[in-house]
Structure formats: structure tokens, C-alpha cells
Biopython code that builds the backbone (N, CA, C, O; Angstrom):
import numpy as np
from Bio.PDB.StructureBuilder import StructureBuilder

atoms = [
    (1, "MET", "N", (140.250, 69.802, 69.809)),
    (1, "MET", "CA", (140.699, 71.113, 69.666)),
    (1, "MET", "C", (141.448, 71.597, 70.882)),
    (1, "MET", "O", (141.943, 72.724, 70.866)),
    (2, "MET", "N", (141.560, 70.810, 71.940)),
    (2, "MET", "CA", (142.240, 71.197, 73.161)),
    (2, "MET", "C", (143.667, 71.650, 72.987)),
    (2, "MET", "O", (144.034, 72.666, 73.578)),
    (3, "PRO", "N", (144.497, 70.976, 72.223)),
    (3, "PRO", "CA", (145.889, 71.493, 72.074)),
    (3, "PRO", "C", (145.919, 72.866, 71.463)),
    (3, "PRO", "O", (146.747, 73.683, 71.865)),
    (4, "GLY", "N", (145.025, 73.176, 70.473)),
    (4, "GLY", "CA", (145.003, 74.482, 69.905)),
    (4, "GLY", "C", (144.498, 75.526, 70.935)),
    (4, "GLY", "O", (145.053, 76.621, 71.026)),
    (5, "LEU", "N", (143.533, 75.208, 71.642)),
    (5, "LEU", "CA", (142.930, 76.131, 72.644)),
    (5, "LEU", "C", (143.958, 76.412, 73.734)),
    (5, "LEU", "O", (144.117, 77.559, 74.152)),
    (6, "ILE", "N", (144.685, 75.336, 74.217)),
    (6, "ILE", "CA", (145.693, 75.561, 75.163)),
    (6, "ILE", "C", (146.834, 76.461, 74.614)),
    (6, "ILE", "O", (147.439, 77.228, 75.363)),
    (7, "ALA", "N", (147.112, 76.350, 73.296)),
    (7, "ALA", "CA", (148.075, 77.181, 72.697)),
    (7, "ALA", "C", (147.610, 78.606, 72.453)),
    (7, "ALA", "O", (148.357, 79.427, 71.920)),
    (8, "GLY", "N", (146.379, 78.897, 72.842)),
    (8, "GLY", "CA", (145.929, 80.265, 72.724)),
    (8, "GLY", "C", (145.151, 80.562, 71.451)),
    (8, "GLY", "O", (144.846, 81.728, 71.202)),
    (9, "LYS", "N", (144.822, 79.596, 70.650)),
    (9, "LYS", "CA", (144.074, 79.798, 69.433)),
    (9, "LYS", "C", (142.557, 79.873, 69.765)),
    (9, "LYS", "O", (142.102, 79.363, 70.790)),
    (10, "SER", "N", (141.809, 80.521, 68.868)),
    (10, "SER", "CA", (140.319, 80.609, 69.151)),
    (10, "SER", "C", (139.575, 79.339, 68.633)),
    (10, "SER", "O", (140.114, 78.579, 67.829)),
    (11, "MET", "N", (138.374, 79.144, 69.101)),
    (11, "MET", "CA", (137.536, 78.062, 68.685)),
    (11, "MET", "C", (137.323, 78.205, 67.120)),
    (11, "MET", "O", (137.284, 77.209, 66.398)),
    (12, "LYS", "N", (137.201, 79.370, 66.681)),
    (12, "LYS", "CA", (136.960, 79.558, 65.209)),
    (12, "LYS", "C", (138.188, 79.109, 64.415)),
    (12, "LYS", "O", (138.050, 78.525, 63.341)),
    (13, "ASP", "N", (139.395, 79.381, 64.940)),
    (13, "ASP", "CA", (140.625, 78.891, 64.256)),
    (13, "ASP", "C", (140.838, 77.413, 64.448)),
    (13, "ASP", "O", (141.406, 76.755, 63.577)),
    (14, "CYS", "N", (140.390, 76.864, 65.582)),
    (14, "CYS", "CA", (140.680, 75.423, 65.864)),
    (14, "CYS", "C", (139.734, 74.481, 65.160)),
    (14, "CYS", "O", (140.126, 73.373, 64.795)),
    (15, "THR", "N", (138.510, 74.891, 64.961)),
    (15, "THR", "CA", (137.446, 73.983, 64.368)),
    (15, "THR", "C", (137.829, 73.368, 63.046)),
    (15, "THR", "O", (137.682, 72.158, 62.873)),
    (16, "PRO", "N", (138.305, 74.139, 62.125)),
    (16, "PRO", "CA", (138.578, 73.524, 60.807)),
    (16, "PRO", "C", (139.728, 72.448, 60.918)),
    (16, "PRO", "O", (139.662, 71.381, 60.308)),
    (17, "ARG", "N", (140.740, 72.780, 61.700)),
    (17, "ARG", "CA", (141.846, 71.775, 61.898)),
    (17, "ARG", "C", (141.353, 70.527, 62.524)),
    (17, "ARG", "O", (141.663, 69.421, 62.080)),
    (18, "ALA", "N", (140.549, 70.707, 63.601)),
    (18, "ALA", "CA", (139.998, 69.561, 64.268)),
    (18, "ALA", "C", (139.104, 68.683, 63.346)),
    (18, "ALA", "O", (139.194, 67.456, 63.385)),
    (19, "GLU", "N", (138.271, 69.304, 62.545)),
    (19, "GLU", "CA", (137.462, 68.559, 61.583)),
    (19, "GLU", "C", (138.295, 67.927, 60.490)),
    (19, "GLU", "O", (137.942, 66.848, 60.015)),
    (20, "GLU", "N", (139.346, 68.526, 60.082)),
    (20, "GLU", "CA", (140.219, 67.898, 59.045)),
    (20, "GLU", "C", (140.824, 66.688, 59.613)),
    (20, "GLU", "O", (140.754, 65.641, 58.968)),
    (21, "LEU", "N", (141.439, 66.723, 60.809)),
    (21, "LEU", "CA", (141.995, 65.510, 61.382)),
    (21, "LEU", "C", (141.001, 64.404, 61.705)),
    (21, "LEU", "O", (141.237, 63.217, 61.476)),
    (22, "LEU", "N", (139.872, 64.860, 62.252)),
    (22, "LEU", "CA", (138.784, 63.801, 62.579)),
    (22, "LEU", "C", (138.364, 63.154, 61.283)),
    (22, "LEU", "O", (138.139, 61.944, 61.259)),
    (23, "ALA", "N", (138.244, 63.926, 60.171)),
    (23, "ALA", "CA", (137.804, 63.336, 58.899)),
    (23, "ALA", "C", (138.838, 62.325, 58.392)),
    (23, "ALA", "O", (138.526, 61.213, 57.968)),
    (24, "ARG", "N", (140.100, 62.792, 58.465)),
    (24, "ARG", "CA", (141.199, 61.946, 58.002)),
    (24, "ARG", "C", (141.335, 60.720, 58.820)),
    (24, "ARG", "O", (141.843, 59.734, 58.287)),
    (25, "LEU", "N", (140.940, 60.661, 60.059)),
    (25, "LEU", "CA", (140.958, 59.500, 60.924)),
    (25, "LEU", "C", (139.663, 58.774, 61.008)),
    (25, "LEU", "O", (139.506, 57.881, 61.840)),
    (26, "ASN", "N", (138.676, 59.145, 60.126)),
    (26, "ASN", "CA", (137.393, 58.487, 60.056)),
    (26, "ASN", "C", (136.603, 58.562, 61.257)),
    (26, "ASN", "O", (135.919, 57.583, 61.555)),
    (27, "VAL", "N", (136.600, 59.655, 62.035)),
    (27, "VAL", "CA", (135.758, 59.738, 63.225)),
    (27, "VAL", "C", (135.008, 61.117, 63.314)),
    (27, "VAL", "O", (134.497, 61.526, 64.357)),
    (28, "LEU", "N", (134.992, 61.788, 62.128)),
    (28, "LEU", "CA", (134.228, 63.077, 62.045)),
    (28, "LEU", "C", (132.747, 62.896, 62.423)),
    (28, "LEU", "O", (132.209, 63.677, 63.208)),
    (29, "PRO", "N", (132.100, 61.881, 61.872)),
    (29, "PRO", "CA", (130.638, 61.722, 62.255)),
    (29, "PRO", "C", (130.461, 61.549, 63.764)),
    (29, "PRO", "O", (129.323, 61.648, 64.225)),
    (30, "ARG", "N", (131.442, 61.311, 64.526)),
    (30, "ARG", "CA", (131.270, 61.075, 65.986)),
    (30, "ARG", "C", (131.753, 62.309, 66.810)),
    (30, "ARG", "O", (131.923, 62.237, 68.027)),
    (31, "LYS", "N", (131.958, 63.406, 66.109)),
    (31, "LYS", "CA", (132.631, 64.579, 66.747)),
    (31, "LYS", "C", (131.855, 65.112, 67.916)),
    (31, "LYS", "O", (132.469, 65.671, 68.825)),
    (32, "GLU", "N", (130.544, 64.981, 67.961)),
    (32, "GLU", "CA", (129.699, 65.546, 69.066)),
    (32, "GLU", "C", (129.564, 64.483, 70.178)),
    (32, "GLU", "O", (128.839, 64.764, 71.133)),
    (33, "HIS", "N", (130.168, 63.336, 70.147)),
    (33, "HIS", "CA", (130.089, 62.330, 71.155)),
    (33, "HIS", "C", (131.054, 62.541, 72.224)),
    (33, "HIS", "O", (132.153, 63.039, 71.981)),
    (34, "LYS", "N", (130.690, 62.177, 73.431)),
    (34, "LYS", "CA", (131.631, 62.200, 74.620)),
    (34, "LYS", "C", (132.552, 61.004, 74.499)),
    (34, "LYS", "O", (132.231, 60.045, 73.796)),
    (35, "PRO", "N", (133.707, 61.044, 75.181)),
    (35, "PRO", "CA", (134.660, 59.948, 75.098)),
    (35, "PRO", "C", (134.043, 58.580, 75.483)),
    (35, "PRO", "O", (134.325, 57.572, 74.835)),
    (36, "ASN", "N", (133.230, 58.552, 76.504)),
    (36, "ASN", "CA", (132.615, 57.257, 76.917)),
    (36, "ASN", "C", (131.569, 56.763, 75.909)),
    (36, "ASN", "O", (131.053, 55.659, 76.084)),
    (37, "GLN", "N", (131.242, 57.513, 74.887)),
    (37, "GLN", "CA", (130.392, 57.085, 73.893)),
    (37, "GLN", "C", (131.065, 56.555, 72.632)),
    (37, "GLN", "O", (130.421, 56.170, 71.655)),
    (38, "LEU", "N", (132.397, 56.556, 72.705)),
    (38, "LEU", "CA", (133.267, 56.094, 71.555)),
    (38, "LEU", "C", (133.778, 54.724, 71.880)),
    (38, "LEU", "O", (133.969, 54.367, 73.043)),
    (39, "SER", "N", (133.995, 53.973, 70.855)),
    (39, "SER", "CA", (134.666, 52.638, 70.962)),
    (39, "SER", "C", (136.162, 52.901, 71.324)),
    (39, "SER", "O", (136.646, 54.026, 71.197)),
    (40, "GLY", "N", (136.849, 51.882, 71.758)),
    (40, "GLY", "CA", (138.240, 52.008, 72.089)),
    (40, "GLY", "C", (139.052, 52.398, 70.935)),
    (40, "GLY", "O", (140.003, 53.165, 71.085)),
    (41, "GLY", "N", (138.717, 51.889, 69.729)),
    (41, "GLY", "CA", (139.425, 52.345, 68.472)),
    (41, "GLY", "C", (139.174, 53.734, 68.109)),
    (41, "GLY", "O", (140.061, 54.437, 67.624)),
    (42, "GLU", "N", (137.938, 54.165, 68.339)),
    (42, "GLU", "CA", (137.593, 55.583, 68.029)),
    (42, "GLU", "C", (138.322, 56.496, 68.974)),
    (42, "GLU", "O", (138.832, 57.541, 68.568)),
    (43, "GLN", "N", (138.380, 56.094, 70.299)),
    (43, "GLN", "CA", (139.152, 56.901, 71.257)),
    (43, "GLN", "C", (140.613, 56.998, 70.892)),
    (43, "GLN", "O", (141.230, 58.052, 71.049)),
    (44, "GLN", "N", (141.192, 55.861, 70.387)),
    (44, "GLN", "CA", (142.572, 55.942, 69.965)),
    (44, "GLN", "C", (142.781, 56.832, 68.776)),
    (44, "GLN", "O", (143.786, 57.540, 68.726)),
    (45, "ARG", "N", (141.865, 56.837, 67.794)),
    (45, "ARG", "CA", (141.983, 57.678, 66.680)),
    (45, "ARG", "C", (141.867, 59.163, 67.024)),
    (45, "ARG", "O", (142.560, 60.008, 66.458)),
    (46, "VAL", "N", (140.964, 59.454, 67.973)),
    (46, "VAL", "CA", (140.822, 60.832, 68.479)),
    (46, "VAL", "C", (142.151, 61.241, 69.205)),
    (46, "VAL", "O", (142.585, 62.387, 69.090)),
    (47, "ALA", "N", (142.740, 60.363, 69.895)),
    (47, "ALA", "CA", (143.995, 60.656, 70.605)),
    (47, "ALA", "C", (145.139, 60.955, 69.609)),
    (47, "ALA", "O", (146.032, 61.753, 69.895)),
    (48, "VAL", "N", (145.089, 60.298, 68.443)),
    (48, "VAL", "CA", (146.086, 60.550, 67.392)),
    (48, "VAL", "C", (145.795, 61.943, 66.811)),
    (48, "VAL", "O", (146.720, 62.731, 66.616)),
    (49, "ALA", "N", (144.556, 62.243, 66.540)),
    (49, "ALA", "CA", (144.220, 63.574, 66.031)),
    (49, "ALA", "C", (144.685, 64.687, 66.997)),
    (49, "ALA", "O", (145.194, 65.728, 66.581)),
    (50, "ARG", "N", (144.490, 64.425, 68.277)),
    (50, "ARG", "CA", (144.956, 65.452, 69.328)),
    (50, "ARG", "C", (146.407, 65.608, 69.272)),
    (50, "ARG", "O", (146.913, 66.726, 69.371)),
    (51, "ALA", "N", (147.173, 64.446, 69.103)),
    (51, "ALA", "CA", (148.644, 64.581, 69.047)),
    (51, "ALA", "C", (149.128, 65.318, 67.830)),
    (51, "ALA", "O", (150.171, 65.972, 67.848)),
    (52, "LEU", "N", (148.338, 65.202, 66.745)),
    (52, "LEU", "CA", (148.791, 65.838, 65.455)),
    (52, "LEU", "C", (148.328, 67.275, 65.354)),
    (52, "LEU", "O", (148.741, 68.001, 64.450)),
    (53, "PHE", "N", (147.451, 67.702, 66.298)),
    (53, "PHE", "CA", (146.795, 69.005, 66.055)),
    (53, "PHE", "C", (147.697, 70.192, 65.794)),
    (53, "PHE", "O", (147.446, 70.966, 64.870)),
    (54, "ASN", "N", (148.683, 70.342, 66.545)),
    (54, "ASN", "CA", (149.600, 71.512, 66.433)),
    (54, "ASN", "C", (150.761, 71.173, 65.522)),
    (54, "ASN", "O", (151.782, 71.858, 65.587)),
    (55, "SER", "N", (150.668, 70.149, 64.667)),
    (55, "SER", "CA", (151.720, 69.853, 63.653)),
    (55, "SER", "C", (153.117, 69.751, 64.343)),
    (55, "SER", "O", (154.023, 70.494, 63.965)),
    (56, "PRO", "N", (153.293, 68.928, 65.258)),
    (56, "PRO", "CA", (154.647, 68.820, 65.940)),
    (56, "PRO", "C", (155.660, 68.298, 64.892)),
    (56, "PRO", "O", (155.298, 67.571, 63.966)),
    (57, "SER", "N", (156.890, 68.679, 65.063)),
    (57, "SER", "CA", (157.906, 68.146, 64.151)),
    (57, "SER", "C", (158.216, 66.693, 64.440)),
    (57, "SER", "O", (158.586, 65.951, 63.530)),
    (58, "VAL", "N", (158.070, 66.257, 65.720)),
    (58, "VAL", "CA", (158.313, 64.872, 66.120)),
    (58, "VAL", "C", (157.093, 64.342, 66.835)),
    (58, "VAL", "O", (156.606, 64.967, 67.777)),
    (59, "VAL", "N", (156.595, 63.210, 66.407)),
    (59, "VAL", "CA", (155.422, 62.605, 67.103)),
    (59, "VAL", "C", (155.932, 61.272, 67.707)),
    (59, "VAL", "O", (156.479, 60.424, 67.003)),
    (60, "LEU", "N", (155.735, 61.120, 69.021)),
    (60, "LEU", "CA", (156.016, 59.914, 69.695)),
    (60, "LEU", "C", (154.796, 59.065, 69.781)),
    (60, "LEU", "O", (153.771, 59.549, 70.263)),
    (61, "ALA", "N", (154.824, 57.832, 69.351)),
    (61, "ALA", "CA", (153.689, 57.003, 69.346)),
    (61, "ALA", "C", (153.944, 55.638, 69.940)),
    (61, "ALA", "O", (154.759, 54.885, 69.408)),
    (62, "ASP", "N", (153.267, 55.291, 71.034)),
    (62, "ASP", "CA", (153.504, 54.016, 71.710)),
    (62, "ASP", "C", (152.338, 53.140, 71.410)),
    (62, "ASP", "O", (151.242, 53.388, 71.911)),
    (63, "GLU", "N", (152.526, 52.104, 70.598)),
    (63, "GLU", "CA", (151.407, 51.202, 70.137)),
    (63, "GLU", "C", (150.206, 51.994, 69.642)),
    (63, "GLU", "O", (149.097, 51.832, 70.151)),
    (64, "PRO", "N", (150.424, 52.845, 68.655)),
    (64, "PRO", "CA", (149.314, 53.683, 68.133)),
    (64, "PRO", "C", (148.107, 53.012, 67.571)),
    (64, "PRO", "O", (147.014, 53.577, 67.542)),
    (65, "SER", "N", (148.307, 51.823, 67.133)),
    (65, "SER", "CA", (147.158, 51.104, 66.487)),
    (65, "SER", "C", (146.774, 49.851, 67.266)),
    (65, "SER", "O", (146.094, 48.970, 66.740)),
    (66, "GLY", "N", (147.219, 49.775, 68.539)),
    (66, "GLY", "CA", (146.980, 48.595, 69.393)),
    (66, "GLY", "C", (145.477, 48.295, 69.571)),
    (66, "GLY", "O", (145.132, 47.116, 69.657)),
    (67, "ASN", "N", (144.569, 49.269, 69.630)),
    (67, "ASN", "CA", (143.146, 49.005, 69.793)),
    (67, "ASN", "C", (142.333, 49.064, 68.582)),
    (67, "ASN", "O", (141.105, 49.096, 68.650)),
    (68, "LEU", "N", (143.016, 49.081, 67.399)),
    (68, "LEU", "CA", (142.252, 49.276, 66.164)),
    (68, "LEU", "C", (142.169, 47.919, 65.466)),
    (68, "LEU", "O", (143.044, 47.064, 65.605)),
    (69, "ASP", "N", (141.042, 47.754, 64.683)),
    (69, "ASP", "CA", (140.930, 46.609, 63.831)),
    (69, "ASP", "C", (141.967, 46.743, 62.716)),
    (69, "ASP", "O", (142.574, 47.802, 62.555)),
    (70, "SER", "N", (142.173, 45.665, 61.942)),
    (70, "SER", "CA", (143.293, 45.655, 60.976)),
    (70, "SER", "C", (143.055, 46.717, 59.897)),
    (70, "SER", "O", (144.007, 47.368, 59.466)),
    (71, "ALA", "N", (141.837, 46.900, 59.462)),
    (71, "ALA", "CA", (141.623, 47.932, 58.384)),
    (71, "ALA", "C", (141.933, 49.339, 58.882)),
    (71, "ALA", "O", (142.580, 50.116, 58.180)),
    (72, "HIS", "N", (141.488, 49.666, 60.064)),
    (72, "HIS", "CA", (141.672, 51.044, 60.582)),
    (72, "HIS", "C", (143.222, 51.181, 60.974)),
    (72, "HIS", "O", (143.794, 52.261, 60.830)),
    (73, "ALA", "N", (143.841, 50.115, 61.446)),
    (73, "ALA", "CA", (145.243, 50.158, 61.716)),
    (73, "ALA", "C", (146.072, 50.497, 60.479)),
    (73, "ALA", "O", (146.988, 51.317, 60.526)),
    (74, "LYS", "N", (145.710, 49.816, 59.330)),
    (74, "LYS", "CA", (146.422, 50.080, 58.100)),
    (74, "LYS", "C", (146.265, 51.523, 57.661)),
    (74, "LYS", "O", (147.208, 52.153, 57.181)),
    (75, "GLU", "N", (145.041, 52.037, 57.836)),
    (75, "GLU", "CA", (144.747, 53.431, 57.473)),
    (75, "GLU", "C", (145.660, 54.366, 58.342)),
    (75, "GLU", "O", (146.261, 55.320, 57.848)),
    (76, "LEU", "N", (145.721, 54.047, 59.593)),
    (76, "LEU", "CA", (146.468, 54.907, 60.510)),
    (76, "LEU", "C", (147.955, 54.873, 60.196)),
    (76, "LEU", "O", (148.635, 55.898, 60.232)),
    (77, "HIS", "N", (148.441, 53.705, 59.893)),
    (77, "HIS", "CA", (149.855, 53.464, 59.510)),
    (77, "HIS", "C", (150.192, 54.263, 58.276)),
    (77, "HIS", "O", (151.221, 54.935, 58.217)),
    (78, "GLN", "N", (149.332, 54.187, 57.305)),
    (78, "GLN", "CA", (149.515, 54.912, 56.049)),
    (78, "GLN", "C", (149.417, 56.467, 56.281)),
    (78, "GLN", "O", (150.110, 57.242, 55.622)),
    (79, "LEU", "N", (148.567, 56.873, 57.203)),
    (79, "LEU", "CA", (148.465, 58.316, 57.601)),
    (79, "LEU", "C", (149.839, 58.806, 58.033)),
    (79, "LEU", "O", (150.342, 59.819, 57.547)),
    (80, "PHE", "N", (150.440, 58.049, 58.971)),
    (80, "PHE", "CA", (151.760, 58.395, 59.545)),
    (80, "PHE", "C", (152.748, 58.678, 58.375)),
    (80, "PHE", "O", (153.403, 59.720, 58.359)),
    (81, "PHE", "N", (152.846, 57.736, 57.394)),
    (81, "PHE", "CA", (153.806, 57.855, 56.380)),
    (81, "PHE", "C", (153.408, 58.990, 55.384)),
    (81, "PHE", "O", (154.287, 59.628, 54.806)),
    (82, "ASP", "N", (152.115, 59.235, 55.191)),
    (82, "ASP", "CA", (151.669, 60.321, 54.377)),
    (82, "ASP", "C", (152.059, 61.639, 54.971)),
    (82, "ASP", "O", (152.536, 62.517, 54.251)),
    (83, "LEU", "N", (151.870, 61.822, 56.313)),
    (83, "LEU", "CA", (152.205, 63.076, 57.035)),
    (83, "LEU", "C", (153.647, 63.261, 57.020)),
    (83, "LEU", "O", (154.130, 64.383, 56.862)),
    (84, "ARG", "N", (154.392, 62.177, 57.181)),
    (84, "ARG", "CA", (155.887, 62.344, 57.158)),
    (84, "ARG", "C", (156.310, 62.925, 55.833)),
    (84, "ARG", "O", (157.178, 63.796, 55.783)),
    (85, "LYS", "N", (155.694, 62.443, 54.732)),
    (85, "LYS", "CA", (156.040, 62.874, 53.405)),
    (85, "LYS", "C", (155.555, 64.296, 53.149)),
    (85, "LYS", "O", (156.307, 65.153, 52.685)),
    (86, "GLU", "N", (154.239, 64.535, 53.470)),
    (86, "GLU", "CA", (153.652, 65.875, 53.257)),
    (86, "GLU", "C", (154.199, 66.973, 54.091)),
    (86, "GLU", "O", (154.429, 68.076, 53.595)),
    (87, "LEU", "N", (154.425, 66.697, 55.395)),
    (87, "LEU", "CA", (154.680, 67.756, 56.340)),
    (87, "LEU", "C", (156.051, 67.666, 56.909)),
    (87, "LEU", "O", (156.442, 68.547, 57.674)),
    (88, "GLY", "N", (156.820, 66.641, 56.582)),
    (88, "GLY", "CA", (158.140, 66.505, 57.094)),
    (88, "GLY", "C", (158.198, 66.084, 58.571)),
    (88, "GLY", "O", (159.225, 66.214, 59.237)),
    (89, "GLN", "N", (157.064, 65.580, 59.051)),
    (89, "GLN", "CA", (157.065, 65.163, 60.490)),
    (89, "GLN", "C", (157.919, 63.883, 60.689)),
    (89, "GLN", "O", (158.070, 63.081, 59.768)),
    (90, "THR", "N", (158.441, 63.721, 61.845)),
    (90, "THR", "CA", (159.183, 62.477, 62.194)),
    (90, "THR", "C", (158.334, 61.756, 63.166)),
    (90, "THR", "O", (157.806, 62.336, 64.115)),
    (91, "PHE", "N", (158.196, 60.441, 62.921)),
    (91, "PHE", "CA", (157.392, 59.579, 63.839)),
    (91, "PHE", "C", (158.374, 58.540, 64.506)),
    (91, "PHE", "O", (159.093, 57.791, 63.846)),
    (92, "VAL", "N", (158.334, 58.570, 65.761)),
    (92, "VAL", "CA", (159.107, 57.552, 66.583)),
    (92, "VAL", "C", (157.964, 56.616, 67.123)),
    (92, "VAL", "O", (157.158, 57.014, 67.964)),
    (93, "ILE", "N", (157.942, 55.445, 66.630)),
    (93, "ILE", "CA", (156.789, 54.528, 66.897)),
    (93, "ILE", "C", (157.352, 53.269, 67.670)),
    (93, "ILE", "O", (158.273, 52.605, 67.195)),
    (94, "VAL", "N", (156.804, 52.993, 68.785)),
    (94, "VAL", "CA", (157.066, 51.788, 69.530)),
    (94, "VAL", "C", (155.918, 50.839, 69.275)),
    (94, "VAL", "O", (154.762, 51.156, 69.555)),
    (95, "THR", "N", (156.243, 49.665, 68.739)),
    (95, "THR", "CA", (155.161, 48.735, 68.350)),
    (95, "THR", "C", (155.646, 47.274, 68.406)),
    (95, "THR", "O", (156.841, 46.994, 68.320)),
    (96, "HIS", "N", (154.657, 46.336, 68.555)),
    (96, "HIS", "CA", (154.925, 44.958, 68.386)),
    (96, "HIS", "C", (154.430, 44.511, 67.037)),
    (96, "HIS", "O", (154.556, 43.337, 66.688)),
    (97, "ASN", "N", (153.848, 45.455, 66.243)),
    (97, "ASN", "CA", (153.222, 45.147, 65.000)),
    (97, "ASN", "C", (154.352, 45.079, 63.932)),
    (97, "ASN", "O", (154.905, 46.102, 63.528)),
    (98, "GLU", "N", (154.669, 43.842, 63.495)),
    (98, "GLU", "CA", (155.766, 43.593, 62.545)),
    (98, "GLU", "C", (155.502, 44.372, 61.216)),
    (98, "GLU", "O", (156.417, 44.973, 60.652)),
    (99, "GLU", "N", (154.299, 44.347, 60.761)),
    (99, "GLU", "CA", (153.962, 44.989, 59.510)),
    (99, "GLU", "C", (154.260, 46.476, 59.543)),
    (99, "GLU", "O", (154.827, 47.032, 58.602)),
    (100, "LEU", "N", (153.865, 47.123, 60.656)),
    (100, "LEU", "CA", (154.229, 48.536, 60.793)),
    (100, "LEU", "C", (155.656, 48.802, 60.884)),
    (100, "LEU", "O", (156.176, 49.750, 60.295)),
    (101, "ALA", "N", (156.345, 47.921, 61.666)),
    (101, "ALA", "CA", (157.827, 48.011, 61.844)),
    (101, "ALA", "C", (158.513, 47.896, 60.506)),
    (101, "ALA", "O", (159.495, 48.595, 60.258)),
    (102, "GLU", "N", (158.017, 47.020, 59.624)),
    (102, "GLU", "CA", (158.717, 46.838, 58.323)),
    (102, "GLU", "C", (158.556, 48.076, 57.403)),
    (102, "GLU", "O", (159.366, 48.298, 56.503)),
    (103, "MET", "N", (157.506, 48.865, 57.646)),
    (103, "MET", "CA", (157.274, 50.068, 56.844)),
    (103, "MET", "C", (158.260, 51.243, 57.185)),
    (103, "MET", "O", (158.391, 52.204, 56.427)),
    (104, "ALA", "N", (158.911, 51.119, 58.308)),
    (104, "ALA", "CA", (159.697, 52.196, 58.856)),
    (104, "ALA", "C", (160.963, 52.378, 58.071)),
    (104, "ALA", "O", (161.490, 51.431, 57.487)),
    (105, "ASP", "N", (161.452, 53.595, 58.057)),
    (105, "ASP", "CA", (162.750, 53.899, 57.454)),
    (105, "ASP", "C", (163.936, 53.270, 58.212)),
    (105, "ASP", "O", (164.931, 52.827, 57.638)),
    (106, "ARG", "N", (163.755, 53.265, 59.528)),
    (106, "ARG", "CA", (164.806, 52.719, 60.406)),
    (106, "ARG", "C", (164.055, 51.815, 61.449)),
    (106, "ARG", "O", (162.959, 52.141, 61.905)),
    (107, "ARG", "N", (164.672, 50.728, 61.777)),
    (107, "ARG", "CA", (164.060, 49.871, 62.757)),
    (107, "ARG", "C", (165.082, 49.452, 63.810)),
    (107, "ARG", "O", (166.161, 48.950, 63.495)),
    (108, "LEU", "N", (164.711, 49.672, 65.051)),
    (108, "LEU", "CA", (165.589, 49.205, 66.162)),
    (108, "LEU", "C", (164.806, 48.176, 66.914)),
    (108, "LEU", "O", (163.621, 48.374, 67.179)),
    (109, "VAL", "N", (165.414, 47.113, 67.255)),
    (109, "VAL", "CA", (164.709, 45.942, 67.926)),
    (109, "VAL", "C", (165.270, 45.874, 69.331)),
    (109, "VAL", "O", (166.487, 45.853, 69.513)),
    (110, "MET", "N", (164.392, 45.840, 70.336)),
    (110, "MET", "CA", (164.848, 45.675, 71.734)),
    (110, "MET", "C", (164.391, 44.306, 72.190)),
    (110, "MET", "O", (163.216, 43.959, 72.069)),
    (111, "ARG", "N", (165.349, 43.509, 72.730)),
    (111, "ARG", "CA", (165.072, 42.201, 73.249)),
    (111, "ARG", "C", (165.709, 42.134, 74.651)),
    (111, "ARG", "O", (166.899, 42.403, 74.821)),
    (112, "ASP", "N", (164.929, 41.788, 75.593)),
    (112, "ASP", "CA", (165.427, 41.712, 76.993)),
    (112, "ASP", "C", (166.174, 42.909, 77.403)),
    (112, "ASP", "O", (167.227, 42.805, 78.031)),
    (113, "GLY", "N", (165.645, 44.090, 77.056)),
    (113, "GLY", "CA", (166.153, 45.408, 77.404)),
    (113, "GLY", "C", (167.468, 45.861, 76.656)),
    (113, "GLY", "O", (168.100, 46.855, 77.013)),
    (114, "VAL", "N", (167.829, 45.074, 75.607)),
    (114, "VAL", "CA", (169.034, 45.331, 74.849)),
    (114, "VAL", "C", (168.623, 45.699, 73.417)),
    (114, "VAL", "O", (167.878, 44.965, 72.768)),
    (115, "ILE", "N", (169.117, 46.840, 72.937)),
    (115, "ILE", "CA", (168.834, 47.310, 71.524)),
    (115, "ILE", "C", (169.842, 46.679, 70.591)),
    (115, "ILE", "O", (169.803, 46.922, 69.384)),
]
sb = StructureBuilder()
sb.init_structure("model")
sb.init_model(0)
sb.init_chain("A")
sb.init_seg("    ")
for serial, (resi, resn, name, xyz) in enumerate(atoms, 1):
    if name == "N":
        sb.init_residue(resn, " ", resi, " ")
    sb.init_atom(name, np.array(xyz, "f"), 0.0, 1.0, " ", f" {name:<3s}", serial, name[0])
structure = sb.get_structure()
């Protein structure tokens, strides 16, 4: 809820959005846990929820599924494309994951610092 609170929204207004995102990212049952009580993958999914909280028009993601197992990574990748379709959000994703890169509308490859 921190992005919403920082933006001046009330806890009452932030709670439903936070729970919606946590549910969508499969971490809602862990909502009362402290960060050090979450696995690396859970921490990464919470970070994604935090990034999406205020519905930015552009989301920058650097290896967003790097700490996730393959099942959760696929769910997260699909979420990105669902949000793009539903909300018109743009995702700029930096990844070494070829499967994720192949899903993109546009792909730029950098090798030895050259695009």
C-alpha cells in the first residue's frame, strides 16, 4: 500500500487495491508477513504489486521473474500481457528469459553493449 499512501490516499482506499494485486500475484495469504518472512519469489511478487499499485502507464521491469520458479514466472509474464491488454499499460522488460522475450510485441537484443 506504500505507493498509495505516499500519493496521499487513505488506508481505507488503499487496502482493496493492495489485496487485489496480492491476490492476482498469489501472495494474498502472506499479506500479514514481514519481508524477511517471505521467500525470494514472494518478495519479488510483492515488489511487482508495489510497482503496479498506482497503475502507471509505463512499467520498467528488470528481470522481473528472475527469482521465481517456472510456474510463477509464467503466471507473472501472463499478468504483464493481461494488464497491457486490460489497462493499456506499457511494459519495458529487460530479461535473459528467451520465452518471455518471445512473447513481446517488440524485441531489442543487446550484445556487447550494441543494440
